[in-house]
PyMOL CGO cylinders between C-alpha atoms (Angstrom):
from pymol import cmd
from pymol.cgo import CYLINDER

trace = [
    CYLINDER, 30.18, -2.71, -0.05, 27.39, -5.11, -0.70, 0.3, 1, 1, 1, 1, 1, 1,
    CYLINDER, 27.39, -5.11, -0.70, 25.47, -5.05, -3.95, 0.3, 1, 1, 1, 1, 1, 1,
    CYLINDER, 25.47, -5.05, -3.95, 21.71, -4.77, -4.13, 0.3, 1, 1, 1, 1, 1, 1,
    CYLINDER, 21.71, -4.77, -4.13, 21.34, -8.48, -4.82, 0.3, 1, 1, 1, 1, 1, 1,
    CYLINDER, 21.34, -8.48, -4.82, 23.34, -9.43, -1.75, 0.3, 1, 1, 1, 1, 1, 1,
    CYLINDER, 23.34, -9.43, -1.75, 21.32, -7.06, 0.42, 0.3, 1, 1, 1, 1, 1, 1,
    CYLINDER, 21.32, -7.06, 0.42, 18.06, -8.43, -0.96, 0.3, 1, 1, 1, 1, 1, 1,
    CYLINDER, 18.06, -8.43, -0.96, 19.18, -12.01, -0.35, 0.3, 1, 1, 1, 1, 1, 1,
    CYLINDER, 19.18, -12.01, -0.35, 20.29, -11.15, 3.18, 0.3, 1, 1, 1, 1, 1, 1,
    CYLINDER, 20.29, -11.15, 3.18, 16.93, -9.56, 4.00, 0.3, 1, 1, 1, 1, 1, 1,
    CYLINDER, 16.93, -9.56, 4.00, 15.13, -12.55, 2.54, 0.3, 1, 1, 1, 1, 1, 1,
    CYLINDER, 15.13, -12.55, 2.54, 17.18, -14.91, 4.70, 0.3, 1, 1, 1, 1, 1, 1,
    CYLINDER, 17.18, -14.91, 4.70, 16.38, -12.90, 7.84, 0.3, 1, 1, 1, 1, 1, 1,
    CYLINDER, 16.38, -12.90, 7.84, 12.66, -12.99, 6.95, 0.3, 1, 1, 1, 1, 1, 1,
    CYLINDER, 12.66, -12.99, 6.95, 12.87, -16.77, 6.56, 0.3, 1, 1, 1, 1, 1, 1,
    CYLINDER, 12.87, -16.77, 6.56, 14.54, -17.17, 9.92, 0.3, 1, 1, 1, 1, 1, 1,
    CYLINDER, 14.54, -17.17, 9.92, 11.95, -14.90, 11.55, 0.3, 1, 1, 1, 1, 1, 1,
    CYLINDER, 11.95, -14.90, 11.55, 9.08, -16.85, 9.98, 0.3, 1, 1, 1, 1, 1, 1,
    CYLINDER, 9.08, -16.85, 9.98, 10.47, -20.05, 11.54, 0.3, 1, 1, 1, 1, 1, 1,
    CYLINDER, 10.47, -20.05, 11.54, 11.42, -18.69, 14.97, 0.3, 1, 1, 1, 1, 1, 1,
    CYLINDER, 11.42, -18.69, 14.97, 8.50, -16.31, 15.63, 0.3, 1, 1, 1, 1, 1, 1,
    CYLINDER, 8.50, -16.31, 15.63, 5.66, -18.89, 15.74, 0.3, 1, 1, 1, 1, 1, 1,
    CYLINDER, 5.66, -18.89, 15.74, 7.71, -21.11, 18.04, 0.3, 1, 1, 1, 1, 1, 1,
    CYLINDER, 7.71, -21.11, 18.04, 8.65, -18.25, 20.34, 0.3, 1, 1, 1, 1, 1, 1,
    CYLINDER, 8.65, -18.25, 20.34, 5.22, -16.65, 20.55, 0.3, 1, 1, 1, 1, 1, 1,
    CYLINDER, 5.22, -16.65, 20.55, 3.38, -19.98, 20.72, 0.3, 1, 1, 1, 1, 1, 1,
    CYLINDER, 3.38, -19.98, 20.72, 5.49, -21.03, 23.70, 0.3, 1, 1, 1, 1, 1, 1,
    CYLINDER, 5.49, -21.03, 23.70, 5.01, -17.59, 25.26, 0.3, 1, 1, 1, 1, 1, 1,
    CYLINDER, 5.01, -17.59, 25.26, 1.23, -17.94, 24.92, 0.3, 1, 1, 1, 1, 1, 1,
    CYLINDER, 1.23, -17.94, 24.92, 1.33, -21.44, 26.40, 0.3, 1, 1, 1, 1, 1, 1,
    CYLINDER, 1.33, -21.44, 26.40, 3.43, -20.23, 29.34, 0.3, 1, 1, 1, 1, 1, 1,
    CYLINDER, 3.43, -20.23, 29.34, 1.21, -17.18, 29.93, 0.3, 1, 1, 1, 1, 1, 1,
    CYLINDER, 1.21, -17.18, 29.93, -1.99, -19.27, 30.07, 0.3, 1, 1, 1, 1, 1, 1,
    CYLINDER, -1.99, -19.27, 30.07, -0.89, -22.61, 31.61, 0.3, 1, 1, 1, 1, 1, 1,
    CYLINDER, -0.89, -22.61, 31.61, -1.94, -21.77, 35.19, 0.3, 1, 1, 1, 1, 1, 1,
    CYLINDER, -1.94, -21.77, 35.19, -4.97, -19.45, 35.18, 0.3, 1, 1, 1, 1, 1, 1,
    CYLINDER, -4.97, -19.45, 35.18, -4.88, -19.24, 38.99, 0.3, 1, 1, 1, 1, 1, 1,
    CYLINDER, -4.88, -19.24, 38.99, -1.33, -17.86, 38.96, 0.3, 1, 1, 1, 1, 1, 1,
    CYLINDER, -1.33, -17.86, 38.96, -1.21, -15.96, 35.67, 0.3, 1, 1, 1, 1, 1, 1,
    CYLINDER, -1.21, -15.96, 35.67, -3.57, -15.63, 32.76, 0.3, 1, 1, 1, 1, 1, 1,
    CYLINDER, -3.57, -15.63, 32.76, -2.20, -13.20, 30.16, 0.3, 1, 1, 1, 1, 1, 1,
    CYLINDER, -2.20, -13.20, 30.16, -3.33, -14.46, 26.75, 0.3, 1, 1, 1, 1, 1, 1,
    CYLINDER, -3.33, -14.46, 26.75, -2.23, -11.18, 25.12, 0.3, 1, 1, 1, 1, 1, 1,
    CYLINDER, -2.23, -11.18, 25.12, 1.39, -11.45, 26.31, 0.3, 1, 1, 1, 1, 1, 1,
    CYLINDER, 1.39, -11.45, 26.31, 2.79, -12.37, 22.85, 0.3, 1, 1, 1, 1, 1, 1,
    CYLINDER, 2.79, -12.37, 22.85, 1.13, -9.28, 21.39, 0.3, 1, 1, 1, 1, 1, 1,
    CYLINDER, 1.13, -9.28, 21.39, 2.57, -7.08, 24.15, 0.3, 1, 1, 1, 1, 1, 1,
    CYLINDER, 2.57, -7.08, 24.15, 6.03, -8.48, 23.38, 0.3, 1, 1, 1, 1, 1, 1,
    CYLINDER, 6.03, -8.48, 23.38, 5.56, -7.85, 19.64, 0.3, 1, 1, 1, 1, 1, 1,
    CYLINDER, 5.56, -7.85, 19.64, 4.43, -4.27, 20.35, 0.3, 1, 1, 1, 1, 1, 1,
    CYLINDER, 4.43, -4.27, 20.35, 7.45, -3.66, 22.63, 0.3, 1, 1, 1, 1, 1, 1,
    CYLINDER, 7.45, -3.66, 22.63, 9.86, -5.03, 19.99, 0.3, 1, 1, 1, 1, 1, 1,
    CYLINDER, 9.86, -5.03, 19.99, 8.23, -2.88, 17.32, 0.3, 1, 1, 1, 1, 1, 1,
    CYLINDER, 8.23, -2.88, 17.32, 8.57, 0.26, 19.47, 0.3, 1, 1, 1, 1, 1, 1,
    CYLINDER, 8.57, 0.26, 19.47, 12.21, -0.62, 20.22, 0.3, 1, 1, 1, 1, 1, 1,
    CYLINDER, 12.21, -0.62, 20.22, 12.99, -1.14, 16.52, 0.3, 1, 1, 1, 1, 1, 1,
    CYLINDER, 12.99, -1.14, 16.52, 11.29, 2.13, 15.56, 0.3, 1, 1, 1, 1, 1, 1,
    CYLINDER, 11.29, 2.13, 15.56, 13.16, 4.04, 18.27, 0.3, 1, 1, 1, 1, 1, 1,
    CYLINDER, 13.16, 4.04, 18.27, 16.47, 2.56, 17.10, 0.3, 1, 1, 1, 1, 1, 1,
    CYLINDER, 16.47, 2.56, 17.10, 15.68, 3.36, 13.47, 0.3, 1, 1, 1, 1, 1, 1,
    CYLINDER, 15.68, 3.36, 13.47, 14.83, 6.99, 14.25, 0.3, 1, 1, 1, 1, 1, 1,
    CYLINDER, 14.83, 6.99, 14.25, 18.04, 7.53, 16.26, 0.3, 1, 1, 1, 1, 1, 1,
    CYLINDER, 18.04, 7.53, 16.26, 20.39, 6.37, 13.48, 0.3, 1, 1, 1, 1, 1, 1,
    CYLINDER, 20.39, 6.37, 13.48, 21.49, 9.27, 11.32, 0.3, 1, 1, 1, 1, 1, 1,
    CYLINDER, 21.49, 9.27, 11.32, 22.19, 9.19, 7.59, 0.3, 1, 1, 1, 1, 1, 1,
    CYLINDER, 22.19, 9.19, 7.59, 25.88, 9.72, 8.35, 0.3, 1, 1, 1, 1, 1, 1,
    CYLINDER, 25.88, 9.72, 8.35, 25.92, 6.60, 10.55, 0.3, 1, 1, 1, 1, 1, 1,
    CYLINDER, 25.92, 6.60, 10.55, 24.50, 4.63, 7.64, 0.3, 1, 1, 1, 1, 1, 1,
    CYLINDER, 24.50, 4.63, 7.64, 26.91, 6.27, 5.15, 0.3, 1, 1, 1, 1, 1, 1,
    CYLINDER, 26.91, 6.27, 5.15, 24.02, 7.57, 3.07, 0.3, 1, 1, 1, 1, 1, 1,
    CYLINDER, 24.02, 7.57, 3.07, 24.49, 10.47, 0.72, 0.3, 1, 1, 1, 1, 1, 1,
    CYLINDER, 24.49, 10.47, 0.72, 21.37, 12.57, 1.13, 0.3, 1, 1, 1, 1, 1, 1,
    CYLINDER, 21.37, 12.57, 1.13, 22.02, 14.73, -1.96, 0.3, 1, 1, 1, 1, 1, 1,
    CYLINDER, 22.02, 14.73, -1.96, 22.52, 11.69, -4.20, 0.3, 1, 1, 1, 1, 1, 1,
    CYLINDER, 22.52, 11.69, -4.20, 18.87, 10.70, -3.76, 0.3, 1, 1, 1, 1, 1, 1,
    CYLINDER, 18.87, 10.70, -3.76, 17.65, 14.16, -4.73, 0.3, 1, 1, 1, 1, 1, 1,
    CYLINDER, 17.65, 14.16, -4.73, 19.99, 14.33, -7.74, 0.3, 1, 1, 1, 1, 1, 1,
    CYLINDER, 19.99, 14.33, -7.74, 18.74, 11.03, -9.12, 0.3, 1, 1, 1, 1, 1, 1,
    CYLINDER, 18.74, 11.03, -9.12, 15.14, 12.13, -8.68, 0.3, 1, 1, 1, 1, 1, 1,
    CYLINDER, 15.14, 12.13, -8.68, 15.77, 15.43, -10.49, 0.3, 1, 1, 1, 1, 1, 1,
    CYLINDER, 15.77, 15.43, -10.49, 17.51, 13.59, -13.38, 0.3, 1, 1, 1, 1, 1, 1,
    CYLINDER, 17.51, 13.59, -13.38, 14.56, 11.22, -13.65, 0.3, 1, 1, 1, 1, 1, 1,
    CYLINDER, 14.56, 11.22, -13.65, 12.00, 14.03, -13.60, 0.3, 1, 1, 1, 1, 1, 1,
    CYLINDER, 12.00, 14.03, -13.60, 13.90, 15.95, -16.30, 0.3, 1, 1, 1, 1, 1, 1,
    CYLINDER, 13.90, 15.95, -16.30, 13.89, 12.85, -18.50, 0.3, 1, 1, 1, 1, 1, 1,
    CYLINDER, 13.89, 12.85, -18.50, 10.18, 12.40, -17.93, 0.3, 1, 1, 1, 1, 1, 1,
    CYLINDER, 10.18, 12.40, -17.93, 9.44, 16.00, -18.86, 0.3, 1, 1, 1, 1, 1, 1,
    CYLINDER, 9.44, 16.00, -18.86, 11.38, 15.76, -22.15, 0.3, 1, 1, 1, 1, 1, 1,
    CYLINDER, 11.38, 15.76, -22.15, 9.44, 12.70, -23.37, 0.3, 1, 1, 1, 1, 1, 1,
    CYLINDER, 9.44, 12.70, -23.37, 6.96, 13.67, -26.09, 0.3, 1, 1, 1, 1, 1, 1,
    CYLINDER, 6.96, 13.67, -26.09, 3.36, 12.87, -25.28, 0.3, 1, 1, 1, 1, 1, 1,
    CYLINDER, 3.36, 12.87, -25.28, 1.03, 11.51, -27.95, 0.3, 1, 1, 1, 1, 1, 1,
    CYLINDER, 1.03, 11.51, -27.95, -2.62, 12.35, -27.50, 0.3, 1, 1, 1, 1, 1, 1,
    CYLINDER, -2.62, 12.35, -27.50, -5.19, 10.04, -29.00, 0.3, 1, 1, 1, 1, 1, 1,
    CYLINDER, -5.19, 10.04, -29.00, -7.96, 11.63, -31.01, 0.3, 1, 1, 1, 1, 1, 1,
    CYLINDER, -7.96, 11.63, -31.01, -11.38, 11.39, -29.49, 0.3, 1, 1, 1, 1, 1, 1,
    CYLINDER, -11.38, 11.39, -29.49, -13.33, 8.58, -31.06, 0.3, 1, 1, 1, 1, 1, 1,
    CYLINDER, -13.33, 8.58, -31.06, -16.96, 9.20, -31.90, 0.3, 1, 1, 1, 1, 1, 1,
    CYLINDER, -16.96, 9.20, -31.90, -19.37, 6.28, -31.71, 0.3, 1, 1, 1, 1, 1, 1,
    CYLINDER, -19.37, 6.28, -31.71, -20.88, 5.15, -34.97, 0.3, 1, 1, 1, 1, 1, 1,
    CYLINDER, -20.88, 5.15, -34.97, -24.64, 4.94, -34.69, 0.3, 1, 1, 1, 1, 1, 1,
    CYLINDER, -24.64, 4.94, -34.69, -26.45, 2.81, -37.22, 0.3, 1, 1, 1, 1, 1, 1,
    CYLINDER, -26.45, 2.81, -37.22, -30.18, 3.43, -36.93, 0.3, 1, 1, 1, 1, 1, 1,
    CYLINDER, -30.18, 3.43, -36.93, -32.01, 0.54, -38.47, 0.3, 1, 1, 1, 1, 1, 1,
    CYLINDER, -32.01, 0.54, -38.47, -35.12, -1.06, -37.19, 0.3, 1, 1, 1, 1, 1, 1,
    CYLINDER, -35.12, -1.06, -37.19, -34.60, -4.80, -37.17, 0.3, 1, 1, 1, 1, 1, 1,
    CYLINDER, -34.60, -4.80, -37.17, -38.30, -5.41, -36.63, 0.3, 1, 1, 1, 1, 1, 1,
    CYLINDER, -38.30, -5.41, -36.63, -40.31, -4.87, -39.74, 0.3, 1, 1, 1, 1, 1, 1,
    CYLINDER, -40.31, -4.87, -39.74, -43.84, -3.59, -39.27, 0.3, 1, 1, 1, 1, 1, 1,
    CYLINDER, -43.84, -3.59, -39.27, -45.19, -4.48, -42.63, 0.3, 1, 1, 1, 1, 1, 1,
]
cmd.load_cgo(trace, "trace")
């Protein structure tokens, strides 16, 4: 399989591609949707497309099971329990409460 570094690099590359393509795509969509106000004037069309793509992605994500992704559900819980047991066994040092030192002297002499 792919290591974490390869996955991170792959996601970064996809973000870079999206940041180049998206402004071009949605800018041209906006220009097309508003070029002839007599025929069509839909300035919010790019936002409707973005919303539809987001809903489609969320629907796809929710339909994919952990088995389809080859995820081991119990592995996540085991690693969390190991981490919490390590955290519980760490000794905790408590700082003593510090009391303010008050020096009562009158800098103004009344003599």
